[in-house]
C-alpha positions as CSV (number, residue, x, y, z in Angstrom):
1,M,20.4,10.1,-22.0
2,P,19.2,10.2,-18.3
3,P,20.2,7.2,-16.1
4,G,18.2,4.2,-16.6
5,I,18.2,4.1,-20.4
6,L,20.6,1.8,-22.3
7,T,20.5,0.8,-26.2
8,L,20.9,-2.7,-27.3
9,A,24.6,-2.8,-27.9
10,A,27.4,-5.4,-27.5
11,D,28.6,-3.8,-24.2
12,T,25.3,-3.7,-22.5
13,P,23.0,-6.5,-21.2
14,E,20.8,-8.2,-23.8
15,L,17.3,-8.2,-23.9
16,S,16.1,-11.2,-21.8
17,A,12.5,-12.7,-23.0
18,A,12.4,-14.7,-19.9
19,N,13.0,-11.8,-17.5
20,T,10.7,-9.5,-19.5
21,G,7.8,-11.9,-19.4
22,F,8.3,-12.5,-15.9
23,M,8.2,-8.9,-14.9
24,L,5.2,-8.3,-16.9
25,I,3.3,-11.1,-15.0
26,C,4.7,-9.5,-11.7
27,S,3.3,-6.1,-12.9
28,A,0.0,-7.7,-13.5
29,L,0.2,-9.3,-10.0
30,V,0.9,-5.9,-8.1
31,M,-2.0,-4.4,-10.2
32,L,-4.2,-7.1,-8.6
33,M,-3.1,-6.0,-5.4
34,T,-5.3,-2.8,-5.5
35,P,-8.6,-4.3,-6.2
36,G,-7.7,-7.0,-3.5
37,L,-7.0,-4.2,-1.1
38,A,-10.3,-2.7,-2.0
39,F,-12.3,-6.0,-1.1
40,F,-10.1,-6.3,2.0
41,Y,-11.1,-2.6,3.2
42,G,-14.5,-2.9,1.8
43,G,-15.4,-5.7,4.0
44,M,-14.2,-4.3,6.9
45,V,-16.6,-1.3,7.0
46,R,-20.2,-0.9,7.6
47,V,-22.7,-1.6,4.7
48,K,-23.4,2.0,4.5
49,S,-19.9,2.9,3.5
50,T,-18.9,-0.3,1.5
51,L,-18.9,1.5,-2.2
52,N,-17.2,4.5,-0.9
53,M,-14.3,2.3,0.6
54,L,-14.0,0.1,-2.6
55,M,-14.0,3.4,-4.7
56,M,-11.2,5.1,-2.5
57,S,-8.9,2.1,-3.5
58,F,-10.1,1.7,-7.0
59,V,-9.6,5.3,-8.2
60,S,-6.2,5.2,-7.6
61,L,-5.6,3.1,-10.6
62,G,-6.8,5.9,-12.6
63,I,-5.1,8.9,-10.9
64,V,-1.8,7.8,-10.3
65,T,-1.5,6.2,-13.8
66,V,-2.1,9.6,-15.3
67,L,0.2,11.2,-13.1
68,W,3.0,8.7,-13.4
69,V,2.9,9.0,-17.2
70,L,3.1,12.8,-17.2
71,Y,5.6,13.2,-14.6
72,G,5.7,10.8,-11.7
73,F,8.4,8.3,-13.6
74,S,10.4,11.3,-14.2
75,M,10.2,12.5,-10.6
76,A,10.9,9.1,-9.1
77,F,13.6,7.7,-11.4
78,G,14.8,10.5,-13.6
79,S,18.2,12.0,-13.4
80,D,19.1,12.9,-9.6
81,I,18.5,16.5,-8.4
82,G,20.2,17.1,-5.1
83,S,19.5,13.5,-3.8
84,L,16.0,14.4,-3.1
85,V,14.1,14.2,-6.4
86,G,14.6,12.9,-10.1
87,W,13.7,14.8,-13.3
88,S,14.4,13.7,-17.0
89,G,12.6,15.1,-20.1
90,E,12.9,12.1,-21.7
91,Y,10.8,10.4,-19.1
92,V,7.8,13.1,-19.0
93,G,5.0,11.4,-20.9
94,L,7.2,8.5,-21.4
95,S,7.9,10.2,-24.8
96,G,11.5,9.7,-25.0
97,I,11.8,6.1,-24.4
98,G,12.2,3.5,-27.3
99,V,10.8,0.1,-27.4
100,N,14.5,-1.2,-27.5
101,Q,15.9,0.6,-24.7
102,L,16.7,-1.4,-21.5
103,W,16.6,-0.2,-17.9
104,D,20.1,0.5,-16.6
105,G,22.1,-2.6,-15.9
106,Y,19.3,-5.1,-16.5
107,S,17.8,-7.2,-19.1
108,I,14.2,-5.7,-19.3
109,P,12.9,-2.8,-21.2
110,V,12.5,0.6,-19.7
111,Y,8.7,0.3,-20.2
112,V,8.6,-2.9,-18.2
113,F,10.5,-1.2,-15.3
114,A,8.1,1.7,-15.5
115,V,4.9,0.0,-15.3
116,F,6.0,-2.5,-12.7
117,Q,6.7,0.7,-10.4
118,L,3.7,2.4,-11.4
119,M,1.8,-0.4,-9.8
120,F,3.6,0.4,-6.5
121,A,2.7,4.1,-6.9
122,V,-1.0,3.0,-7.4
123,L,-1.1,0.9,-4.2
124,T,0.5,3.2,-1.7
125,P,-2.2,6.0,-1.7
126,A,-5.0,3.4,-1.8
127,L,-3.5,2.0,1.5
128,I,-4.0,5.5,3.2
129,S,-7.8,5.2,2.6
130,G,-8.4,2.6,5.0
131,A,-7.7,5.0,8.0
132,L,-10.3,7.2,6.6
133,A,-13.4,5.2,6.1
134,D,-16.8,6.5,6.6
135,R,-16.1,10.2,6.7
136,V,-14.2,11.7,3.8
137,K,-15.7,13.7,0.6
138,F,-14.8,11.6,-2.4
139,G,-13.8,14.7,-4.5
140,A,-11.4,15.8,-1.7
141,W,-9.9,12.5,-1.5
142,I,-9.2,12.7,-5.1
143,L,-7.3,15.9,-4.9
144,F,-5.5,14.5,-1.9
145,V,-4.2,11.7,-4.0
146,V,-2.9,14.0,-6.6
147,L,-1.0,16.1,-4.4
148,W,0.2,13.4,-2.0
149,A,1.4,11.4,-4.9
150,T,3.3,14.3,-6.4
151,I,4.7,15.8,-3.0
152,V,5.4,12.8,-1.1
153,Y,5.4,9.5,-2.9
154,F,7.6,10.4,-5.8
155,P,10.4,11.9,-4.0
156,V,10.5,9.1,-1.4
157,A,10.7,6.6,-4.2
158,H,13.5,8.6,-5.5
159,W,15.3,8.6,-2.0
160,V,14.9,4.8,-1.6
161,W,15.2,3.2,-4.8
162,A,17.0,5.4,-7.6
163,A,20.7,6.1,-8.0
164,G,21.6,9.3,-6.3
165,G,18.6,9.1,-3.8
166,W,20.0,9.8,-0.5
167,L,18.8,6.7,1.3
168,F,19.8,4.5,-1.5
169,E,23.4,6.2,-1.4
170,M,23.6,5.6,2.3
171,G,23.0,1.8,1.9
172,V,19.6,1.6,3.5
173,I,17.8,-1.7,2.5
174,D,14.4,-1.7,1.3
175,F,13.9,-4.5,-1.1
176,A,10.4,-3.9,-2.1
177,G,8.9,-0.9,0.0
178,G,8.8,-1.1,3.7
179,T,9.7,2.6,3.8
180,A,8.6,3.9,0.4
181,V,5.2,2.1,0.6
182,H,4.2,1.0,4.1
183,I,5.9,3.5,6.4
184,N,5.0,6.2,3.9
185,A,1.3,5.4,3.7
186,G,1.0,4.5,7.5
187,A,2.7,7.6,8.5
188,A,0.5,9.6,6.1
189,A,-2.7,7.9,7.4
190,L,-1.9,9.1,11.0
191,G,-1.3,12.4,9.8
192,V,-4.4,13.1,8.0
193,I,-6.6,11.2,10.8
194,L,-5.1,13.7,13.4
195,V,-6.3,16.5,11.2
196,I,-9.9,15.6,10.2
197,G,-10.9,13.7,13.6
198,K,-13.0,10.9,14.8
199,R,-15.9,9.2,13.1
200,V,-19.1,10.2,14.7
201,G,-19.9,7.4,17.5
202,F,-16.0,6.3,17.6
203,R,-15.9,4.4,20.8
204,K,-19.7,4.6,21.3
205,D,-21.4,2.7,18.4
206,P,-20.5,-0.5,17.0
207,M,-18.3,-0.5,13.9
208,R,-17.9,-4.0,13.1
209,P,-16.9,-5.4,9.7
210,H,-20.0,-6.3,7.6
211,S,-18.6,-9.0,5.4
212,L,-15.7,-11.1,6.8
213,P,-15.9,-13.3,3.7
214,L,-14.9,-10.2,1.6
215,V,-12.2,-9.4,4.1
216,M,-11.0,-12.9,3.6
217,L,-11.3,-12.7,0.0
218,G,-9.2,-9.5,-0.2
219,A,-6.5,-10.9,1.9
220,G,-6.1,-13.9,-0.2
221,L,-5.8,-11.5,-3.4
222,L,-3.2,-9.5,-1.4
223,W,-1.2,-12.5,-0.6
224,F,-1.4,-13.8,-4.0
225,G,-0.3,-10.6,-5.7
226,W,2.4,-9.9,-3.0
227,F,4.5,-12.6,-4.7
228,G,4.7,-10.2,-7.7
229,F,5.2,-7.4,-5.4
230,N,8.3,-8.7,-3.6
231,A,9.8,-11.6,-6.0
232,G,9.5,-9.0,-8.8
233,S,11.4,-6.3,-7.1
234,W,14.7,-8.1,-8.0
235,L,13.8,-7.3,-11.8
236,G,14.6,-10.9,-13.0
237,N,15.6,-14.2,-11.3
238,D,19.0,-15.0,-13.2
239,D,20.7,-15.2,-9.6
240,G,18.0,-16.7,-7.5
241,V,17.4,-13.8,-5.3
242,G,13.9,-13.3,-6.6
243,A,13.3,-17.1,-5.6
244,V,14.5,-16.7,-2.1
245,M,12.3,-13.4,-1.8
246,F,9.3,-15.5,-3.0
247,V,9.9,-18.2,-0.4
248,N,10.5,-15.5,2.4
249,T,7.4,-14.0,1.5
250,Q,5.4,-17.1,2.2
251,V,7.2,-18.1,5.3
252,A,6.9,-14.7,6.9
253,T,3.3,-14.3,6.1
254,A,2.3,-17.9,7.5
255,A,4.4,-17.1,10.7
256,A,2.6,-13.6,11.3
257,M,-0.9,-15.1,10.8
258,L,0.0,-17.9,13.3
259,S,1.6,-15.6,15.9
260,W,-1.4,-12.9,15.7
261,L,-3.9,-15.7,16.2
262,V,-1.9,-17.0,19.2
263,Y,-1.7,-13.4,20.7
264,E,-5.5,-12.9,20.0
265,K,-6.6,-16.3,21.7
266,I,-4.3,-15.4,24.6
267,R,-5.5,-11.8,24.8
268,H,-9.1,-11.9,23.8
269,G,-10.1,-15.7,24.0
270,A,-10.8,-16.4,20.4
271,F,-9.1,-17.2,17.1
272,T,-10.9,-14.7,14.6
273,T,-11.1,-14.6,10.9
274,L,-10.2,-10.9,10.9
275,G,-7.4,-11.8,13.0
276,A,-6.1,-14.2,10.6
277,A,-6.4,-11.8,7.6
278,S,-4.8,-9.0,9.4
279,G,-1.9,-11.1,10.6
280,A,-1.2,-12.3,7.2
281,V,-1.2,-8.7,5.9
282,A,1.2,-7.8,8.9
283,G,3.4,-10.5,7.6
284,L,3.6,-9.4,4.2
285,V,4.4,-5.8,5.0
286,A,7.2,-6.8,7.4
287,I,8.9,-9.0,5.0
288,T,8.6,-6.6,2.0
289,P,11.9,-4.4,3.2
290,A,13.6,-7.7,4.7
291,G,13.1,-10.8,2.4
292,G,15.8,-10.0,0.2
293,S,18.7,-10.0,2.8
294,C,17.5,-12.8,5.3
295,S,17.2,-16.6,5.3
296,P,14.0,-18.5,5.6
297,L,14.7,-18.8,9.3
298,G,15.1,-15.0,9.5
299,A,11.8,-14.6,7.7
300,L,10.2,-17.0,10.1
301,A,11.3,-14.8,12.8
302,I,10.4,-11.7,11.3
303,G,6.9,-12.9,10.8
304,A,6.4,-14.0,14.1
305,I,7.8,-10.8,15.5
306,S,5.8,-8.5,13.2
307,G,2.4,-10.4,13.8
308,V,2.6,-10.0,17.7
309,L,3.8,-6.5,17.2
310,C,0.8,-5.5,14.9
311,A,-1.6,-7.5,17.1
312,M,-0.7,-5.4,19.9
313,A,-0.5,-2.0,18.0
314,V,-4.0,-2.0,16.8
315,G,-5.2,-1.2,20.1
316,L,-3.1,2.0,20.5
317,K,-5.8,3.9,18.7
318,F,-8.1,3.5,21.7
319,R,-5.3,4.2,24.1
320,F,-4.2,7.4,22.5
321,G,-7.7,8.5,20.9
322,Y,-7.0,8.5,17.3
323,D,-9.3,6.9,14.9
324,D,-7.6,4.8,12.6
325,S,-10.8,3.2,11.1
326,L,-9.1,-0.1,9.5
327,D,-5.8,-0.2,11.4
328,V,-3.6,1.2,8.6
329,V,-1.3,2.7,11.3
330,G,-1.3,-0.6,13.5
331,V,-0.5,-2.7,10.4
332,H,1.4,-0.9,7.8
333,L,3.3,1.5,9.8
334,V,4.2,-0.5,12.6
335,G,4.8,-3.6,10.3
336,G,6.8,-1.4,8.0
337,V,9.0,-0.1,10.9
338,A,9.4,-3.4,12.3
339,G,10.4,-5.3,9.1
340,S,12.8,-2.3,8.2
341,L,14.6,-2.4,11.4
342,L,14.8,-6.1,11.7
343,V,16.9,-6.1,8.5
344,G,19.5,-4.6,10.9
345,L,19.4,-8.0,12.8
346,F,18.8,-10.6,10.3
347,A,20.6,-9.6,7.3
348,T,22.8,-12.5,6.5
349,G,25.2,-10.8,4.0
350,G,24.8,-13.7,1.4
351,V,21.5,-13.1,-0.7
352,Q,20.7,-9.5,-1.7
353,S,24.0,-7.8,-0.7
354,D,26.8,-8.4,1.5
355,A,25.5,-6.2,4.3
356,K,25.2,-8.2,7.7
357,G,22.9,-7.6,10.6
358,L,23.8,-7.8,14.3
359,F,23.1,-11.5,14.6
360,Y,25.4,-12.4,11.7
361,G,28.4,-10.6,12.9
362,G,27.6,-7.1,11.2
363,G,27.2,-5.0,14.5
364,L,24.9,-2.1,14.8
365,E,25.9,-0.3,11.5
366,Q,23.2,-1.5,9.3
367,L,20.6,-1.2,12.1
368,G,21.8,2.3,12.4
369,K,21.1,3.0,8.6
370,Q,17.7,1.3,8.7
371,A,16.7,3.4,11.6
372,I,17.6,6.7,9.5
373,G,15.7,5.6,6.6
374,V,12.7,4.6,8.9
375,F,12.2,7.8,10.7
376,A,13.3,10.2,7.8
377,V,10.2,8.7,5.8
378,L,8.0,8.6,8.8
379,A,8.6,12.3,9.8
380,Y,8.6,13.7,6.2
381,S,5.2,11.7,5.2
382,L,3.5,12.5,8.7
383,V,4.2,16.2,8.6
384,V,3.6,16.8,4.8
385,S,0.4,14.5,4.7
386,A,-1.0,16.4,7.7
387,L,-0.3,19.8,6.0
388,L,-2.0,18.7,2.8
389,A,-5.0,17.4,4.7
390,L,-5.1,20.7,6.8
391,V,-4.8,22.9,3.7
392,L,-7.7,21.0,2.0
393,D,-9.9,20.7,5.0
394,R,-9.5,24.7,5.5
395,T,-10.4,25.3,1.8
396,I,-12.8,22.8,0.1
397,G,-13.4,20.8,3.4
398,M,-12.4,16.9,3.6
399,R,-15.2,15.6,5.8
400,V,-18.9,15.0,4.7
401,D,-21.6,16.5,6.8
402,E,-22.5,14.7,10.1
403,D,-26.1,13.7,8.9
404,V,-24.3,12.2,5.7
405,E,-21.9,10.1,7.8
406,V,-24.7,8.8,10.1
407,S,-27.3,8.0,7.2
408,G,-24.3,6.5,4.9
409,I,-21.7,8.0,2.7
410,D,-22.4,5.6,-0.2
411,Q,-25.8,7.2,-1.0
412,D,-24.4,10.9,-0.9
413,E,-21.3,10.4,-2.5
414,H,-22.1,7.6,-5.1
415,A,-25.9,7.5,-5.4
416,E,-25.8,3.8,-4.9
417,T,-25.8,1.1,-2.3
418,A,-23.5,-2.0,-2.2
419,Y,-26.5,-4.5,-1.7
420,D,-29.6,-5.1,-3.8
421,L,-32.0,-6.6,-1.2
422,S,-35.2,-6.5,-3.3
423,G,-35.2,-10.2,-3.6
424,A,-35.1,-10.7,0.3
425,G,-37.3,-8.1,1.6
426,G,-40.5,-8.6,-0.3
427,G,-41.3,-5.6,-2.0
428,T,-38.3,-3.2,-1.5
429,R,-36.2,-2.3,-4.5
430,R,-33.0,-1.0,-5.0
431,T,-31.9,2.7,-4.4
432,A,-30.3,3.3,-7.5
433,P,-32.6,2.5,-10.6
434,T,-31.9,0.9,-13.8
435,P,-31.7,3.0,-17.2
436,G,-34.9,1.6,-18.0
437,E,-36.5,2.6,-14.5
438,L,-35.4,6.0,-15.1
439,A,-37.3,6.2,-18.3
440,S,-40.4,5.2,-16.5
441,T,-42.7,8.1,-15.6
442,A,-43.5,6.6,-12.1
443,P,-40.9,7.8,-9.5
444,A,-39.0,4.9,-8.0
445,P,-39.2,4.4,-4.2
446,T,-36.0,4.4,-2.2
447,Q,-34.8,1.5,-0.1
448,K,-33.2,2.2,3.5
449,V,-30.3,0.0,4.2
450,D,-29.4,-0.3,8.0
451,A,-25.8,0.3,8.9
């Protein structure tokens, strides 16, 4: 049998109903993060792109789930092949897994581990979508997600989390996805936008968020779901490590939100709701790799540092001229890098592992390992993602036509608009008719929604 499968026997861990129930709840919380991300991103775009932004996140639930069952779980967590990728026939289609089989060394079923990791795989490509707002064909996006998950995410997950993966064996600490999820997605976003180019009107037209309440709702759902994302990554809570991660998640997120707001007030003269939401997400990103190895005081420092760094980084797109629509690079790439490297400073050696950071007498050894992990994932994802985008752009084309982008991608790609304003406009009606209206012989007039 491949690594990761154990049967219930006297010399193996026994099935824990408590840990199994806990992990199922954590899996559901992580699933909620993808719709939460859809709201977070959807509120940040203009009205004419709202539905497209929602769909670019939401469709990942369908695409990646199917890929994970067919071969993704096998590639990520199957028997190691050259420290680069996994493969086990028993995992293909999840067909060789019995209901009474436990994940290697843990008290939860393989199925529970598989579905928990599935939700990580679903969320990661959805994160990329925020950088591409307003300008990518939905069909091209679907194909990109299929290729990217297969060629980038599944192998990188094996590197970082699977026995035999080269970063795992090196001792790189990534508790819940600083490298495999956030650096991976942020680097991919940068690679794709360098290929497909800027939005029409970038730096000329106003591109303000159309619904800050939606942004705050999305940020709140992400914060809530992230407790499952982080605390669940210990796969149980028999020794209290998951509880430490839960506390550190809250502490770092709060610190990052406040430090972002302070920076924003000093730099721009106001405390904004967008800044509060973005700062919270920056803290969540940064503590994800680090929270299992540091104390709450360390989490406080990591959150405060990452909030300021990410707030500073979102302006880099204007300095260097790349159009990262919703600051995926500034928040997820920079936050992931910061959190992963800060493990090498703040690891106490008394929680997740005995590895100590520089501030706790461990010298530079762990920091060096973290740096190798950070830049390996960054470089691989950046280059491969850019190549995938280039191939798709040269074949089927990734961008919508310019007139579609200007008039609104929602109507062209989805035949719908986000808001029905018929009751407020005195005589206008929705763009997409109901089934009853379609049955009418009279053609339905269309409604134009301003950007």
